[in-house]
C-alpha positions as CSV (number, residue, x, y, z in Angstrom):
1,M,73.8,-146.5,-26.2
2,E,71.4,-144.2,-24.4
3,T,71.5,-146.6,-21.4
4,Q,75.3,-146.6,-21.4
5,A,75.4,-142.8,-21.5
6,L,72.9,-142.5,-18.7
7,I,75.0,-144.9,-16.6
8,E,78.1,-142.8,-17.3
9,E,76.3,-139.6,-16.4
10,L,75.1,-141.2,-13.1
11,R,78.6,-142.4,-12.3
12,K,79.9,-138.9,-13.0
13,Q,77.3,-137.3,-10.7
14,S,78.0,-139.9,-8.0
15,A,81.7,-139.2,-8.2
16,E,81.0,-135.4,-8.0
17,Q,78.7,-135.9,-5.0
18,A,81.2,-138.1,-3.3
19,A,83.9,-135.5,-3.8
20,Q,81.5,-132.8,-2.5
21,I,80.7,-134.9,0.5
22,Q,84.4,-135.4,1.3
23,A,85.0,-131.6,0.9
24,L,82.1,-130.9,3.2
25,L,83.3,-133.4,5.8
26,A,86.7,-131.8,5.7
27,E,85.2,-128.4,6.1
28,N,83.0,-129.6,8.9
29,K,86.0,-131.1,10.7
30,L,87.9,-127.8,10.3
31,L,85.0,-125.7,11.6
32,Q,84.6,-128.0,14.6
33,S,88.3,-127.7,15.4
34,K,88.0,-123.9,15.2
35,I,85.0,-124.0,17.5
36,H,86.9,-126.2,19.9
37,F,89.9,-123.9,19.8
38,L,87.8,-120.8,20.5
39,V,85.9,-122.5,23.4
40,H,89.2,-123.6,24.8
41,R,90.7,-120.1,24.4
42,L,87.7,-118.6,26.3
43,F,87.1,-121.2,29.0
44,G,90.1,-123.6,29.1
45,R,93.5,-123.5,30.7
46,K,95.8,-120.9,29.3
47,S,99.0,-122.7,30.3
48,E,100.8,-124.7,27.6
49,K,102.7,-126.8,30.2
50,L,102.3,-130.5,29.8
51,S,103.1,-133.1,32.5
52,S,105.0,-136.3,31.7
53,A,101.8,-138.3,32.1
54,Q,100.0,-136.1,29.5
55,L,102.9,-136.5,27.0
56,E,102.8,-140.3,27.5
57,L,99.1,-140.3,26.8
58,L,99.6,-138.2,23.6
59,L,102.6,-140.3,22.4
60,G,100.8,-143.6,22.9
61,N,103.0,-146.5,22.0
62,L,105.7,-144.4,20.3
63,S,108.0,-144.5,23.4
64,A,110.8,-147.0,23.2
65,V,110.2,-150.4,24.9
66,P,113.3,-152.1,26.4
67,E,114.3,-155.5,25.1
68,D,113.7,-158.6,27.3
69,D,117.4,-159.2,28.0
70,D,117.8,-155.6,29.1
71,P,117.3,-154.9,32.8
72,P,114.5,-152.5,33.4
73,K,115.6,-149.0,34.2
74,P,114.6,-147.6,37.5
75,P,112.2,-144.7,37.3
76,T,113.9,-141.4,37.4
77,P,113.0,-139.6,40.7
78,P,111.3,-136.2,40.2
79,R,113.6,-133.3,40.6
80,S,112.9,-131.4,43.8
81,R,112.8,-127.7,43.4
82,P,115.0,-125.8,45.8
83,P,112.9,-124.1,48.5
84,R,112.1,-120.5,47.8
85,E,113.8,-118.0,50.0
86,S,111.2,-116.7,52.4
87,K,111.0,-113.0,52.7
88,P,109.9,-111.2,55.8
89,R,106.3,-110.1,55.8
90,M,107.3,-106.6,56.9
91,P,110.6,-104.9,56.0
92,A,113.0,-104.2,58.9
93,D,113.0,-100.4,58.3
94,L,109.2,-100.0,58.3
95,P,108.2,-97.2,60.7
96,T,107.1,-98.6,64.0
97,E,104.6,-97.3,66.5
98,E,104.6,-98.9,69.9
99,V,101.5,-99.1,72.1
100,V,102.0,-100.2,75.8
101,I,99.1,-101.7,77.6
102,D,99.4,-102.3,81.4
103,P,96.9,-104.0,83.7
104,E,94.5,-101.8,85.6
105,A,95.9,-103.0,88.9
106,V,99.4,-101.9,87.9
107,K,98.0,-98.5,86.8
108,Q,96.4,-98.0,90.2
109,D,99.6,-98.9,92.2
110,P,102.7,-99.0,90.0
111,S,105.1,-99.2,93.0
112,A,103.6,-102.5,94.2
113,Y,104.5,-104.4,91.0
114,Q,107.8,-105.3,89.2
115,C,108.0,-105.9,85.4
116,I,109.4,-109.3,84.6
117,G,108.8,-109.5,80.9
118,E,106.4,-108.6,78.1
119,E,104.2,-110.2,75.4
120,V,104.5,-108.5,72.0
121,T,101.8,-108.7,69.3
122,E,102.5,-107.2,65.9
123,E,100.0,-105.9,63.4
124,L,100.2,-104.0,60.1
125,D,98.3,-100.7,59.9
126,V,97.8,-98.1,57.3
127,V,97.1,-94.4,57.2
128,P,95.2,-93.2,54.1
129,T,96.9,-90.9,51.6
130,R,97.3,-87.4,53.1
131,Y,96.8,-84.4,50.9
132,F,98.0,-81.1,52.2
133,R,98.5,-77.5,51.0
134,R,102.0,-76.2,50.8
135,R,102.4,-72.4,51.0
136,I,105.7,-71.1,49.6
137,I,106.2,-67.7,51.3
138,R,108.8,-65.4,49.8
139,R,109.3,-62.3,52.0
140,K,110.1,-58.9,50.4
141,Y,112.9,-56.8,52.0
142,K,113.8,-53.2,51.6
143,S,117.2,-51.8,52.3
144,K,117.6,-49.7,55.4
145,V,120.8,-48.2,54.2
146,N,119.7,-47.1,50.7
147,R,116.0,-46.4,50.6
148,E,116.2,-45.8,46.8
149,L,117.0,-49.5,46.1
150,P,114.0,-51.7,44.9
151,P,112.8,-54.4,47.3
152,V,114.6,-57.7,47.2
153,L,112.7,-61.0,46.8
154,A,114.0,-64.6,46.6
155,P,113.4,-66.2,43.2
156,L,110.8,-69.0,43.1
157,P,112.5,-72.4,42.6
158,P,112.1,-73.8,39.1
159,R,108.9,-75.8,38.8
160,L,107.4,-78.3,36.4
161,I,104.3,-76.2,35.7
162,E,104.9,-72.5,35.9
163,G,102.0,-70.8,37.5
164,G,100.3,-74.1,38.3
165,Y,99.6,-75.7,41.7
166,A,100.7,-79.3,40.9
167,S,103.8,-80.5,42.9
168,A,106.2,-83.2,41.9
169,G,104.6,-85.4,44.6
170,L,101.1,-84.9,43.2
171,L,102.1,-85.6,39.6
172,T,103.9,-88.8,40.8
173,D,100.8,-90.0,42.6
174,I,98.6,-89.4,39.5
175,I,101.0,-91.1,37.2
176,L,101.5,-94.2,39.4
177,K,97.8,-94.6,40.0
178,K,97.1,-94.7,36.2
179,Y,100.1,-96.5,34.8
180,V,101.0,-98.9,37.7
181,D,97.7,-99.3,39.6
182,H,95.7,-99.0,36.3
183,L,93.3,-96.5,37.8
184,P,91.8,-94.3,35.1
185,L,91.8,-90.5,35.6
186,Y,88.0,-90.4,35.9
187,R,88.1,-92.7,38.8
188,Q,90.9,-90.7,40.4
189,E,88.6,-87.6,40.0
190,Q,85.8,-89.4,41.8
191,I,88.0,-90.6,44.6
192,L,89.5,-87.1,45.2
193,S,86.0,-85.6,45.3
194,T,84.2,-88.2,47.5
195,R,86.9,-89.1,49.9
196,Y,88.9,-85.9,50.3
197,G,86.7,-83.1,49.1
198,I,89.2,-82.0,46.4
199,E,87.7,-81.0,43.1
200,L,90.3,-81.8,40.4
201,S,89.0,-82.5,36.9
202,R,90.3,-85.3,34.8
203,K,91.1,-82.8,32.0
204,T,93.4,-80.9,34.4
205,M,95.1,-84.2,35.4
206,C,95.4,-85.2,31.7
207,D,97.2,-81.9,31.0
208,W,99.5,-82.5,33.9
209,V,100.4,-86.0,32.7
210,R,101.2,-84.5,29.3
211,V,103.5,-81.9,30.8
212,A,105.2,-84.6,32.9
213,A,105.8,-86.8,29.9
214,D,107.3,-83.9,28.0
215,W,109.8,-83.4,30.8
216,L,110.6,-87.1,30.8
217,M,111.1,-87.3,27.1
218,P,115.0,-86.7,27.2
219,I,115.4,-89.7,29.6
220,Y,113.2,-91.8,27.2
221,D,115.5,-90.8,24.3
222,H,118.6,-91.9,26.2
223,I,117.1,-95.3,26.8
224,R,116.3,-95.5,23.0
225,E,120.0,-94.8,22.2
226,E,121.2,-97.5,24.6
227,L,118.9,-100.0,22.9
228,R,120.1,-99.1,19.4
229,K,123.7,-99.9,20.5
230,S,122.8,-103.3,22.0
231,G,123.0,-105.4,18.8
232,Y,120.2,-107.7,19.9
233,L,116.5,-106.8,20.4
234,Q,113.3,-108.6,21.0
235,I,110.2,-106.9,19.4
236,D,106.5,-107.4,19.7
237,E,103.4,-105.2,19.3
238,T,100.1,-105.0,21.2
239,P,96.8,-103.4,20.0
240,V,95.4,-100.4,21.9
241,R,92.2,-98.5,20.9
242,Y,92.4,-94.8,20.5
243,C,90.0,-92.0,19.8
244,G,90.5,-90.2,16.5
245,E,88.9,-87.0,15.3
246,E,85.8,-85.8,17.2
247,G,82.8,-87.8,16.2
248,S,84.8,-90.4,14.2
249,G,84.8,-93.1,16.9
250,S,87.8,-95.2,18.0
251,S,90.5,-96.8,15.9
252,Q,93.2,-99.4,16.4
253,G,96.7,-98.3,17.4
254,Y,99.7,-100.3,18.6
255,L,102.3,-100.1,21.3
256,W,105.5,-101.5,19.9
257,V,107.8,-103.0,22.5
258,F,111.6,-103.2,22.2
259,N,113.3,-105.4,24.7
260,R,116.9,-106.1,25.5
261,P,116.9,-109.2,27.7
262,G,118.1,-108.5,31.2
263,K,118.5,-104.8,30.4
264,E,116.3,-102.0,29.1
265,V,112.8,-102.1,27.5
266,L,111.2,-99.3,25.5
267,Y,107.6,-98.7,24.2
268,E,106.8,-96.8,21.0
269,W,103.3,-95.7,20.0
270,H,102.1,-95.9,16.4
271,T,98.6,-95.7,14.9
272,S,99.4,-98.6,12.5
273,R,101.1,-102.0,12.4
274,A,103.0,-101.3,9.1
275,A,106.7,-102.2,8.6
276,A,107.5,-98.5,8.4
277,C,106.8,-98.2,12.1
278,L,110.0,-100.1,12.8
279,D,112.2,-97.4,11.2
280,D,112.0,-95.1,14.2
281,M,113.9,-97.5,16.3
282,L,115.8,-99.7,13.8
283,K,117.2,-97.1,11.4
284,D,120.5,-96.9,13.2
285,F,120.4,-100.5,14.6
286,R,122.6,-103.3,13.5
287,G,122.3,-106.9,14.8
288,T,119.7,-109.5,15.5
289,V,116.0,-108.9,15.9
290,Q,113.9,-111.6,17.5
291,C,110.2,-111.5,16.7
292,D,107.2,-113.7,15.8
293,G,106.1,-114.6,12.2
294,Y,104.3,-111.3,11.5
295,G,105.2,-110.3,7.9
296,A,106.1,-106.7,8.7
297,Y,109.4,-107.8,10.2
298,S,110.6,-109.9,7.2
299,S,109.4,-107.1,4.9
300,Y,111.5,-104.6,6.8
301,A,114.6,-106.8,7.1
302,K,114.7,-107.8,3.5
303,N,116.0,-104.3,2.6
304,R,118.6,-104.3,5.4
305,D,121.7,-106.3,5.1
306,D,122.8,-105.4,8.7
307,I,119.7,-107.0,10.4
308,E,119.1,-110.7,10.8
309,L,115.8,-112.1,12.1
310,A,115.5,-114.7,14.9
311,A,112.1,-116.5,15.4
312,C,110.4,-117.6,18.6
313,W,110.0,-121.3,19.7
314,A,107.2,-120.4,22.1
315,H,105.0,-119.4,19.1
316,V,105.9,-122.8,17.4
317,R,105.0,-124.7,20.6
318,R,101.7,-122.9,20.8
319,K,100.8,-123.9,17.3
320,F,101.4,-127.6,18.0
321,H,99.7,-127.3,21.4
322,E,96.5,-126.1,19.6
323,A,96.8,-129.1,17.2
324,R,96.9,-131.8,20.0
325,Q,93.2,-132.7,19.6
326,E,93.6,-133.2,15.9
327,C,96.8,-135.2,15.8
328,P,97.7,-136.2,19.4
329,S,100.6,-138.6,18.7
330,Q,102.4,-136.4,16.2
331,A,101.8,-133.1,18.1
332,G,102.8,-134.8,21.3
333,W,106.1,-136.1,19.8
334,I,107.0,-132.6,18.6
335,L,106.0,-131.0,21.9
336,N,108.2,-133.6,23.7
337,Q,111.2,-132.6,21.5
338,I,110.6,-128.9,22.1
339,G,110.4,-129.7,25.9
340,H,113.9,-131.1,25.6
341,L,115.1,-127.9,24.0
342,Y,113.6,-125.9,26.9
343,Q,115.2,-128.3,29.5
344,I,118.6,-127.5,28.0
345,E,117.8,-123.8,28.2
346,R,116.9,-124.0,31.8
347,Q,120.4,-125.4,32.5
348,L,122.0,-122.6,30.6
349,R,120.1,-119.8,32.3
350,G,122.5,-117.1,33.4
351,Q,125.5,-118.6,31.6
352,A,127.9,-116.8,29.3
353,P,127.0,-116.5,25.6
354,Q,130.0,-118.5,24.5
355,L,129.1,-121.4,26.8
356,R,125.4,-121.3,25.7
357,Q,126.4,-121.4,22.0
358,A,128.7,-124.4,22.6
359,V,126.1,-126.4,24.5
360,R,123.4,-125.6,22.1
361,S,125.5,-126.7,19.1
362,A,126.3,-130.0,20.8
363,Q,122.9,-130.9,22.4
364,S,120.2,-128.7,20.8
365,G,121.5,-129.2,17.3
366,M,120.6,-133.0,17.3
367,L,117.0,-132.2,18.5
368,L,116.6,-129.5,15.9
369,A,117.7,-131.9,13.1
370,R,115.3,-134.5,14.4
371,I,112.4,-132.0,14.4
372,E,113.1,-130.8,10.9
373,K,113.2,-134.3,9.5
374,M,109.8,-135.1,11.2
375,L,108.2,-131.9,9.9
376,K,109.3,-132.4,6.3
377,L,108.1,-136.1,6.4
378,K,104.6,-135.2,7.7
379,L,104.0,-132.0,5.8
380,R,102.1,-133.6,2.9
381,Q,100.0,-135.7,5.1
382,H,97.9,-132.8,6.4
383,R,95.7,-130.3,4.8
384,P,97.1,-126.7,4.9
385,T,93.9,-125.5,6.5
386,S,94.1,-128.0,9.3
387,A,95.6,-127.1,12.7
388,M,98.5,-129.6,12.3
389,G,99.1,-128.7,8.7
390,G,99.2,-125.0,9.6
391,A,101.6,-125.6,12.5
392,I,104.0,-127.6,10.3
393,A,103.9,-125.0,7.5
394,Y,104.4,-122.1,10.0
395,T,107.4,-123.9,11.5
396,L,109.1,-124.8,8.3
397,S,108.6,-121.3,6.8
398,L,110.6,-119.8,9.7
399,W,113.1,-122.6,10.1
400,P,116.3,-120.6,9.3
401,Q,115.2,-118.0,11.8
402,L,114.3,-120.7,14.4
403,L,117.9,-122.0,14.2
404,R,119.3,-118.6,15.0
405,F,119.4,-119.2,18.8
406,R,121.6,-122.3,18.2
407,D,124.3,-120.3,16.5
408,N,124.2,-117.2,18.7
409,G,124.6,-117.4,22.4
410,R,123.1,-114.0,23.1
411,V,119.8,-114.9,21.4
412,E,117.0,-116.4,23.6
413,I,115.1,-119.5,22.6
414,D,111.8,-117.5,22.5
415,N,110.3,-114.0,22.7
416,N,108.6,-114.5,26.1
417,L,110.6,-111.7,27.8
418,V,109.2,-109.1,25.5
419,E,105.7,-110.5,25.9
420,N,106.0,-110.3,29.6
421,A,106.7,-106.6,29.2
422,I,103.4,-106.2,27.4
423,R,101.4,-107.4,30.4
424,P,101.2,-104.0,32.3
425,T,99.7,-102.4,29.2
426,A,97.2,-105.2,28.8
427,L,96.0,-104.8,32.4
428,G,95.8,-101.0,32.0
429,K,93.7,-101.0,28.8
430,K,91.1,-103.3,30.5
431,N,90.5,-100.4,32.9
432,W,91.0,-97.2,30.8
433,M,89.9,-99.1,27.6
434,F,91.3,-96.6,25.1
435,I,93.7,-93.7,24.6
436,G,91.8,-90.4,24.3
437,H,93.9,-88.9,21.5
438,P,96.5,-90.2,19.0
439,E,99.1,-87.9,20.5
440,A,98.4,-89.2,24.0
441,G,99.8,-92.6,22.9
442,D,103.3,-91.1,22.9
443,R,102.9,-90.0,26.5
444,S,101.8,-93.4,27.6
445,A,104.8,-95.0,25.8
446,I,107.2,-92.7,27.7
447,L,105.7,-93.4,31.1
448,Y,105.3,-97.1,30.6
449,T,109.0,-97.2,29.5
450,L,110.3,-95.5,32.6
451,L,108.1,-97.4,35.0
452,E,108.8,-100.8,33.5
453,N,112.5,-100.2,33.7
454,C,112.1,-99.3,37.3
455,K,110.3,-102.6,37.9
456,R,113.1,-104.6,36.3
457,L,115.7,-102.9,38.4
458,G,113.8,-103.3,41.7
459,I,113.4,-99.5,42.0
460,N,110.6,-98.0,44.0
461,P,108.8,-96.1,41.2
462,R,107.4,-93.5,43.6
463,E,110.8,-92.7,44.9
464,Y,112.3,-92.5,41.4
465,L,109.6,-90.4,39.8
466,H,109.4,-88.0,42.7
467,D,113.2,-87.4,42.7
468,V,113.4,-87.1,38.9
469,L,110.5,-84.7,38.5
470,S,111.9,-82.6,41.3
471,R,115.3,-82.3,39.7
472,L,114.4,-82.0,36.0
473,P,113.5,-78.2,36.0
474,T,117.1,-77.4,37.1
475,M,118.8,-79.7,34.6
476,T,119.8,-79.5,30.9
477,N,119.1,-82.2,28.3
478,Q,122.7,-83.3,28.4
479,Q,122.6,-83.8,32.2
480,T,119.4,-86.0,32.0
481,Q,121.4,-89.1,31.1
482,S,122.2,-89.6,34.7
483,L,118.4,-89.9,35.4
484,T,117.8,-93.1,33.4
485,P,116.6,-95.8,35.9
486,A,119.9,-97.7,35.6
487,N,122.1,-94.7,36.0
488,W,119.9,-93.3,38.8
489,L,120.2,-96.5,40.7
490,A,124.0,-96.6,40.2
491,G,124.3,-93.0,41.4
492,R,122.1,-93.8,44.4
493,A,124.3,-96.8,45.4
494,Q,127.5,-94.7,44.9
495,S,126.2,-91.9,47.1
496,R,125.2,-94.4,49.9
497,A,128.6,-96.1,49.7
498,A,130.3,-92.8,50.1
């Protein structure tokens, strides 16, 4: 009896050790996949684009093989992209300076020679930024007829900074260098001092940027109102460090980006990532919000019957792209199906929403049903902690929202357009690294909003900002609606046509 009990105990210990070994092997495999993912994220290709050869390698023998009695299909020739329209290296209206060089013999005796042609060589030159002092002189006059009258003096034109010496041109230059060229204020201070001998502290420039943002706030509010009326928004958020109270170090804040595809974009600054941050923009909004799987969006939308969420297929594709090494055939099959969805979208680019909805229902609907069936079939075959299991669970948890683009022609297949709008801020924070004060985040949001909308409309930001900052001191808040980038461009085109 004791021997039998000992054998049973040994068997129990052996089973426990075998289970422990299996758990450790699974954990080791998971950790190795995470290490591989991090190494690839740091040093590998960032693009998720797969060629047809890569997909065939992932799919292995899953592709259909033709029967013997079927004639082999000729290979499909690769589609040739239309050649890009070549732009001139230099615009036609660029100021031109001509330098004429004659031979020495002609210079000595011009009458002995006749010009029969010329050789022209063009080069592009640049003159460094020129700073100058502008003196506004207002002369005083006294009446010769009535000596008792006080002297008359022309009023000083309205200015952005009363009593200051910053012009609209200087403010425009400082703003563009920081928010477009990503040049921090301390570097601008060094450049002004070493190259031009101008002593202008970064604190003074920071105060000027604050004043300029305050003047531009009404235009920012007009853009917000236009977005609220749109009925469809793409939303994403990006982290930005900011300095808190003195001595408390830096904290994490967020720029929330609200995008209307093909139209306006707006940035909002918040010191948190909570769902309550959405209320500033969405409290009067009704329609579709497209976003990623972050829980704040679903938490906010569950209390709003007038908002429906749409998910992003680019995030789904990224999940399965990261799971290729773990399950190459299954991940490759799903990536292939998603690729077909994107091929349909490329053909629908620029089409009317009604046509997009009809084509998506007819063509994309079959692909979506196939993907859903595959995901539900394979869900139980993968651990939830594995890359493939996580990708499948993520996709199925958002499935009703991922179908939203099929049923609404206005909705895009992914959130890439709003992520593209985040790029200027990502480049900027690599240089200025953090926002100096929580309130300064609002100023950055205002300036990024106006400059990004200028970029979308093909507006020269220097021309726009200089004109707007010159006109704002003479306008009321109701008149500033004409200064949004879209309205400013339309007004400029109308004046030129007249």
